[in-house]
Kinemage of the C-alpha trace (Angstrom):
@kinemage 1
@onewidth
@group {chain A} dominant
@subgroup {mainchain}
@vectorlist {calphas} color= white
{ca unk a 1} P -8.644 19.556 -2.377
{ca unk a 2} L -11.692 17.582 -1.264
{ca unk a 3} L -12.186 14.356 -3.159
{ca unk a 4} L -14.702 11.654 -2.376
{ca unk a 5} L -16.128 8.499 -3.941
{ca unk a 6} L -19.784 8.104 -4.934
{ca unk a 7} L -20.653 5.898 -1.974
{ca unk a 8} L -19.007 8.398 0.402
{ca unk a 9} L -21.172 11.305 -0.823
{ca unk a 10} L -24.010 11.011 1.772
{ca unk a 11} L -21.445 10.935 4.580
{ca unk a 12} L -19.467 13.866 3.153
{ca unk a 13} L -22.645 15.961 2.867
{ca unk a 14} L -23.558 15.203 6.475
{ca unk a 15} L -20.084 16.129 7.693
{ca unk a 16} L -20.316 19.360 5.707
{ca unk a 17} L -23.552 20.247 7.555
{ca unk a 18} L -21.827 19.595 10.886
{ca unk a 19} L -18.960 21.934 9.922
{ca unk a 20} L -21.394 24.638 8.843
{ca unk a 21} L -23.290 24.441 12.139
{ca unk a 22} L -20.015 24.729 14.059
{ca unk a 23} L -19.096 27.800 12.006
{ca unk a 24} L -22.476 29.419 12.663
{ca unk a 25} L -22.418 28.722 16.388
{ca unk a 26} L -21.902 31.768 18.576
{ca unk a 27} L -22.413 32.680 22.231
{ca unk a 28} L -25.974 33.748 21.431
{ca unk a 29} L -26.779 30.922 18.989
{ca unk a 30} L -25.977 27.425 20.224
{ca unk a 31} L -26.246 24.498 17.816
{ca unk a 32} L -24.506 21.970 20.082
{ca unk a 33} L -27.609 19.764 20.451
{ca unk a 34} L -28.129 19.606 16.666
{ca unk a 35} L -24.417 18.974 16.127
{ca unk a 36} L -24.411 16.022 18.550
{ca unk a 37} L -27.439 14.510 16.806
{ca unk a 38} L -25.782 14.868 13.398
{ca unk a 39} L -22.503 13.427 14.700
{ca unk a 40} L -24.319 10.323 15.960
{ca unk a 41} L -26.110 10.056 12.640
{ca unk a 42} L -22.790 10.406 10.761
{ca unk a 43} L -21.154 7.734 12.920
{ca unk a 44} L -24.019 5.318 12.264
{ca unk a 45} L -24.002 6.089 8.533
{ca unk a 46} L -20.228 5.565 8.331
{ca unk a 47} L -20.563 2.192 10.034
{ca unk a 48} L -23.346 1.166 7.644
{ca unk a 49} L -21.428 2.221 4.536
{ca unk a 50} L -18.074 0.722 5.451
{ca unk a 51} L -19.413 -2.560 6.810
{ca unk a 52} L -21.110 -3.372 3.508
{ca unk a 53} L -18.534 -2.436 0.898
{ca unk a 54} L -18.269 -4.502 -2.267
{ca unk a 55} L -14.879 -5.638 -3.530
{ca unk a 56} L -15.050 -2.982 -6.235
{ca unk a 57} L -15.727 -0.261 -3.671
{ca unk a 58} L -12.749 -1.471 -1.621
{ca unk a 59} L -10.655 -1.276 -4.780
{ca unk a 60} L -11.793 2.319 -5.243
{ca unk a 61} L -10.832 3.068 -1.641
{ca unk a 62} L -7.392 1.532 -2.201
{ca unk a 63} L -6.970 3.996 -5.094
{ca unk a 64} L -8.347 7.026 -3.238
{ca unk a 65} L -6.184 10.019 -4.182
{ca unk a 66} L -6.159 11.307 -0.591
{ca unk a 67} L -4.894 7.968 0.725
{ca unk a 68} L -1.483 8.194 2.440
{ca unk a 69} L 1.422 7.290 0.161
{ca unk a 70} L 4.943 6.158 1.069
{ca unk a 71} L 6.269 9.664 1.795
{ca unk a 72} L 3.268 10.339 4.043
{ca unk a 73} L 4.113 7.262 6.110
{ca unk a 74} L 7.778 8.269 6.130
{ca unk a 75} L 6.751 11.637 7.580
{ca unk a 76} L 4.674 10.100 10.376
{ca unk a 77} L 6.606 6.908 11.214
{ca unk a 78} L 10.301 7.502 10.491
{ca unk a 79} L 12.884 10.168 11.282
{ca unk a 80} L 16.103 11.362 9.613
{ca unk a 81} L 14.826 10.469 6.139
{ca unk a 82} L 17.497 10.644 3.430
{ca unk a 83} L 16.354 9.795 -0.084
{ca unk a 84} L 18.621 8.026 -2.570
{ca unk a 85} L 18.215 8.773 -6.280
{ca unk a 86} L 19.122 6.938 -9.484
{ca unk a 87} L 20.091 3.407 -10.451
{ca unk a 88} L 23.660 4.365 -11.541
{ca unk a 89} L 22.744 3.139 -14.987
{ca unk a 90} L 19.992 5.161 -16.677
{ca unk a 91} L 18.168 7.721 -14.481
{ca unk a 92} L 16.133 8.272 -11.345
{ca unk a 93} L 12.546 6.986 -11.149
{ca unk a 94} L 10.234 9.171 -9.020
{ca unk a 95} L 7.532 6.448 -9.021
{ca unk a 96} L 9.638 4.457 -6.534
{ca unk a 97} L 11.204 6.271 -3.579
{ca unk a 98} L 14.128 4.728 -1.715
{ca unk a 99} L 16.253 5.907 1.133
{ca unk a 100} L 17.598 5.615 4.652
{ca unk a 101} L 15.803 6.611 7.837
{ca unk a 102} L 15.479 5.771 11.513
{ca unk a 103} L 12.699 3.678 12.990
{ca unk a 104} L 12.438 4.258 16.741
{ca unk a 105} L 15.948 5.651 16.634
{ca unk a 106} L 17.462 2.669 14.806
{ca unk a 107} L 18.724 2.970 11.194
{ca unk a 108} L 16.769 1.229 8.460
{ca unk a 109} L 15.963 1.307 4.752
{ca unk a 110} L 12.593 2.448 3.361
{ca unk a 111} L 11.397 1.669 -0.172
{ca unk a 112} L 7.951 2.345 -1.592
{ca unk a 113} L 5.796 3.345 -4.535
{ca unk a 114} L 4.794 6.990 -4.705
{ca unk a 115} L 1.726 8.278 -6.547
{ca unk a 116} L 0.672 11.877 -7.084
{ca unk a 117} L -2.408 13.824 -5.995
{ca unk a 118} L -2.677 16.603 -8.573
{ca unk a 119} L -2.178 16.239 -12.326
{ca unk a 120} L 1.371 17.607 -12.327
{ca unk a 121} L 2.523 15.286 -9.552
{ca unk a 122} L 0.722 12.271 -11.058
{ca unk a 123} L 2.596 12.760 -14.316
{ca unk a 124} L 5.904 13.299 -12.464
{ca unk a 125} L 5.386 10.108 -10.438
{ca unk a 126} L 4.084 8.261 -13.530
{ca unk a 127} L 0.912 7.387 -11.582
{ca unk a 128} L 2.980 5.173 -9.263
{ca unk a 129} L 4.075 2.834 -12.088
{ca unk a 130} L 7.850 2.265 -11.932
{ca unk a 131} L 10.176 1.799 -14.888
{ca unk a 132} L 13.004 -0.769 -14.706
{ca unk a 133} L 15.393 1.865 -13.355
{ca unk a 134} L 13.076 2.234 -10.358
{ca unk a 135} L 13.413 -1.440 -9.508
{ca unk a 136} L 17.163 -1.298 -10.101
{ca unk a 137} L 17.375 1.699 -7.761
{ca unk a 138} L 15.415 -0.268 -5.150
{ca unk a 139} L 17.763 -3.240 -5.546
{ca unk a 140} L 20.808 -0.976 -5.178
{ca unk a 141} L 19.450 0.359 -1.885
{ca unk a 142} L 18.503 -3.134 -0.672
{ca unk a 143} L 22.054 -4.309 -1.352
{ca unk a 144} L 23.304 -1.384 0.735
{ca unk a 145} L 20.933 -2.506 3.501
{ca unk a 146} L 22.491 -5.962 3.279
{ca unk a 147} L 25.983 -4.487 3.471
{ca unk a 148} L 25.199 -2.445 6.586
{ca unk a 149} L 22.834 -5.027 8.172
{ca unk a 150} L 19.796 -2.735 8.158
{ca unk a 151} L 16.159 -3.889 8.229
{ca unk a 152} L 14.097 -3.062 5.139
{ca unk a 153} L 10.558 -1.658 5.145
{ca unk a 154} L 8.740 -1.607 1.814
{ca unk a 155} L 5.391 0.035 1.032
{ca unk a 156} L 3.439 -1.291 -1.941
{ca unk a 157} L 0.962 0.927 -3.798
{ca unk a 158} L 1.021 0.543 -7.587
{ca unk a 159} L -1.371 -0.507 -10.339
{ca unk a 160} L 1.616 -2.354 -11.808
{ca unk a 161} L 4.977 -1.827 -13.472
{ca unk a 162} L 4.926 0.664 -16.362
{ca unk a 163} L 4.157 -1.262 -19.609
{ca unk a 164} L 5.608 1.335 -22.013
{ca unk a 165} L 7.832 0.459 -24.960
{ca unk a 166} L 10.849 2.208 -23.423
{ca unk a 167} L 10.438 0.278 -20.174
{ca unk a 168} L 10.314 -3.015 -22.062
{ca unk a 169} L 13.346 -2.050 -24.156
{ca unk a 170} L 15.307 -1.328 -20.976
{ca unk a 171} L 14.447 -4.734 -19.474
{ca unk a 172} L 11.349 -4.319 -17.315
{ca unk a 173} L 10.795 -8.066 -16.896
{ca unk a 174} L 14.462 -8.712 -16.131
{ca unk a 175} L 14.544 -5.950 -13.512
{ca unk a 176} L 11.496 -7.381 -11.724
{ca unk a 177} L 12.786 -10.972 -11.929
{ca unk a 178} L 16.184 -9.967 -10.559
{ca unk a 179} L 14.560 -8.195 -7.604
{ca unk a 180} L 12.553 -11.317 -6.785
{ca unk a 181} L 15.686 -13.457 -6.828
{ca unk a 182} L 17.874 -11.041 -4.893
{ca unk a 183} L 15.260 -10.194 -2.246
{ca unk a 184} L 14.773 -13.897 -1.557
{ca unk a 185} L 18.440 -14.179 -0.574
{ca unk a 186} L 18.871 -11.050 1.558
{ca unk a 187} L 19.943 -11.835 5.112
{ca unk a 188} L 18.258 -8.843 6.778
{ca unk a 189} L 14.633 -8.518 7.993
{ca unk a 190} L 12.186 -7.408 5.277
{ca unk a 191} L 8.702 -6.188 6.216
{ca unk a 192} L 6.292 -5.480 3.363
{ca unk a 193} L 3.099 -3.427 3.733
{ca unk a 194} L 0.504 -3.177 0.977
{ca unk a 195} L -0.866 0.311 1.648
{ca unk a 196} L -3.091 0.750 -1.414
{ca unk a 197} L -2.969 -1.201 -4.668
{ca unk a 198} L -0.794 -4.276 -4.901
{ca unk a 199} L -0.713 -4.764 -8.648
{ca unk a 200} L 0.965 -7.805 -10.216
{ca unk a 201} L 4.758 -8.107 -10.628
{ca unk a 202} L 5.099 -4.362 -10.240
{ca unk a 203} L 4.112 -4.851 -6.602
{ca unk a 204} L 5.869 -8.169 -6.029
{ca unk a 205} L 9.215 -6.721 -7.125
{ca unk a 206} L 9.496 -5.053 -3.704
{ca unk a 207} L 7.254 -7.477 -1.803
{ca unk a 208} L 9.329 -10.597 -1.147
{ca unk a 209} L 9.436 -10.210 2.615
{ca unk a 210} L 9.648 -12.123 5.879
{ca unk a 211} L 6.392 -10.455 6.875
{ca unk a 212} L 3.733 -9.240 4.453
{ca unk a 213} L 1.030 -6.947 5.839
{ca unk a 214} L -2.020 -5.303 4.271
{ca unk a 215} L -3.915 -2.194 5.276
{ca unk a 216} L -7.624 -2.867 5.842
{ca unk a 217} L -8.802 -1.246 2.599
{ca unk a 218} L -5.888 -2.254 0.371
{ca unk a 219} L -6.046 -4.781 -2.474
{ca unk a 220} L -3.523 -7.301 -3.831
{ca unk a 221} L -3.925 -9.187 -7.104
{ca unk a 222} L -2.129 -10.511 -10.181
{ca unk a 223} L -3.958 -7.976 -12.359
{ca unk a 224} L -6.258 -4.990 -12.003
{ca unk a 225} L -10.013 -5.655 -12.230
{ca unk a 226} L -10.203 -3.583 -15.429
{ca unk a 227} L -7.294 -5.495 -16.986
{ca unk a 228} L -8.854 -8.798 -16.007
{ca unk a 229} L -12.203 -7.761 -17.507
{ca unk a 230} L -10.522 -6.618 -20.727
{ca unk a 231} L -8.835 -10.020 -21.126
{ca unk a 232} L -11.785 -12.201 -20.133
{ca unk a 233} L -14.663 -10.285 -21.694
{ca unk a 234} L -12.969 -7.705 -23.944
{ca unk a 235} L -14.709 -5.084 -21.842
{ca unk a 236} L -12.745 -3.108 -19.266
{ca unk a 237} L -15.928 -1.537 -17.916
{ca unk a 238} L -16.796 -4.862 -16.271
{ca unk a 239} L -14.150 -4.203 -13.618
{ca unk a 240} L -16.671 -4.483 -10.733
{ca unk a 241} L -17.586 -8.002 -11.874
{ca unk a 242} L -13.910 -8.959 -12.223
{ca unk a 243} L -13.145 -7.588 -8.741
{ca unk a 244} L -15.675 -9.999 -7.231
{ca unk a 245} L -14.076 -12.918 -9.078
{ca unk a 246} L -10.503 -11.920 -8.205
{ca unk a 247} L -11.169 -11.815 -4.432
{ca unk a 248} L -8.466 -9.200 -4.058
{ca unk a 249} L -9.300 -7.471 -0.752
{ca unk a 250} L -7.208 -7.717 2.397
{ca unk a 251} L -9.895 -9.870 4.023
{ca unk a 252} L -9.957 -12.247 1.030
{ca unk a 253} L -6.170 -12.590 1.005
{ca unk a 254} L -6.058 -13.109 4.766
{ca unk a 255} L -8.477 -16.033 4.454
{ca unk a 256} L -5.982 -17.842 2.210
{ca unk a 257} L -3.843 -18.266 5.315
{ca unk a 258} L -0.368 -18.196 3.746
{ca unk a 259} L -0.012 -15.030 1.658
{ca unk a 260} L -0.104 -12.284 4.304
{ca unk a 261} L 0.613 -12.170 8.021
{ca unk a 262} L -1.783 -9.492 9.256
{ca unk a 263} L -4.485 -7.024 8.214
{ca unk a 264} L -3.950 -3.596 9.781
{ca unk a 265} L -7.132 -1.742 10.836
{ca unk a 266} L -7.636 1.734 9.394
{ca unk a 267} L -9.277 4.787 11.006
{ca unk a 268} L -13.080 5.077 10.595
{ca unk a 269} L -13.858 5.789 6.952
{ca unk a 270} L -10.405 4.743 5.718
{ca unk a 271} L -6.791 5.901 6.001
{ca unk a 272} L -7.446 8.852 3.669
{ca unk a 273} L -9.510 10.486 6.426
{ca unk a 274} L -6.694 10.509 8.986
{ca unk a 275} L -3.115 9.927 7.849
{ca unk a 276} L -1.663 10.335 11.336
{ca unk a 277} L -4.015 7.794 12.938
{ca unk a 278} L -3.332 5.290 10.144
{ca unk a 279} L 0.414 5.741 10.648
{ca unk a 280} L 0.133 5.214 14.419
{ca unk a 281} L -1.645 1.899 13.872
{ca unk a 282} L 0.831 0.820 11.200
{ca unk a 283} L 3.869 1.727 13.296
{ca unk a 284} L 2.574 -0.367 16.184
{ca unk a 285} L 2.303 -3.417 13.926
{ca unk a 286} L 5.681 -2.793 12.271
{ca unk a 287} L 7.365 -2.638 15.699
{ca unk a 288} L 5.807 -5.942 16.717
{ca unk a 289} L 6.913 -7.801 13.593
{ca unk a 290} L 10.388 -6.257 13.525
{ca unk a 291} L 10.970 -7.365 17.124
{ca unk a 292} L 10.088 -10.932 16.107
{ca unk a 293} L 12.411 -10.901 13.104
{ca unk a 294} L 15.368 -9.409 14.990
{ca unk a 295} L 15.451 -12.574 17.081
{ca unk a 296} L 16.351 -14.616 13.996
{ca unk a 297} L 19.873 -15.127 12.651
{ca unk a 298} L 20.692 -14.069 9.058
{ca unk a 299} L 20.455 -17.697 7.941
{ca unk a 300} L 17.117 -18.136 9.690
{ca unk a 301} L 15.743 -14.990 8.035
{ca unk a 302} L 16.567 -16.331 4.575
{ca unk a 303} L 15.098 -19.745 5.377
{ca unk a 304} L 11.945 -18.273 6.940
{ca unk a 305} L 11.336 -16.119 3.865
{ca unk a 306} L 11.940 -19.072 1.553
{ca unk a 307} L 9.546 -21.324 3.440
{ca unk a 308} L 6.924 -18.564 3.609
{ca unk a 309} L 6.731 -18.225 -0.160
{ca unk a 310} L 7.004 -21.985 -0.752
{ca unk a 311} L 3.998 -22.484 1.516
{ca unk a 312} L 1.815 -20.381 -0.783
{ca unk a 313} L 1.667 -23.222 -3.296
{ca unk a 314} L -1.209 -25.620 -2.765
{ca unk a 315} L -1.706 -28.733 -4.892
{ca unk a 316} L -5.086 -30.425 -4.999
{ca unk a 317} L -5.239 -33.922 -6.425
{ca unk a 318} L -8.510 -35.282 -7.842
{ca unk a 319} L -10.126 -37.986 -5.770
């Protein structure tokens, strides 16, 4: 199903015209000259649109329903995928997928949030918002990675942990806090990639890594723009204004210097336009960072991760 954002509409309409001309082209009727002109125009328009995006528009892109999710990246980057279900305590949580795979032929663990594209799948995946059993499942698989000395790849894309009454009754905060503590002490390489939304503790619960990466049009913040606006101004519709204040884009986070390690370029128009191309770029970066981490001893991996997160704290004293 075709889905596009308001600011993408002029580009989508132009691309539709190009497709129609291609369909109408025959041996006797040649539209190749017109098609080339429109393709140049589309390329220029795409560059204009995507070089001047506001923070709110980037947030909308990060939430694009055609954007590749964890299982899409698993399909394009990994082989021999075997999903693990359940936390051995309450139930399985489809909002967080966990399992074993091979990365360039070598075994590894993959953990990531999973959203849905149609209504049925969105409800099944709980809109990518995990319950505590999801985080406990993730921790169970990470402990297996520790046992078998396997690197861990996590993919972050959630508006946040599910805030429902049942989730709170089953220890949502405790599950997130335990993941933070346990991930900090794992002696295997952990590479985190924010692929879409990185929302609050729901994201951080699988994001304590040796390397933290962000896709070009992803966002990472302590709260959603709408949530921030609702708290500050009692008006969730002021999300665009809150997004500007939060400075939540990959470029904003990269400028902080200590939070993430690299921003990964996306295909023209965003990863939702070409899943395969986005995965190729991501895999290249993952290989580079994994090679660096494999040179470290287990003790060095723990220390490097500890120092990385300690370095995020900056204290400014008044003059």
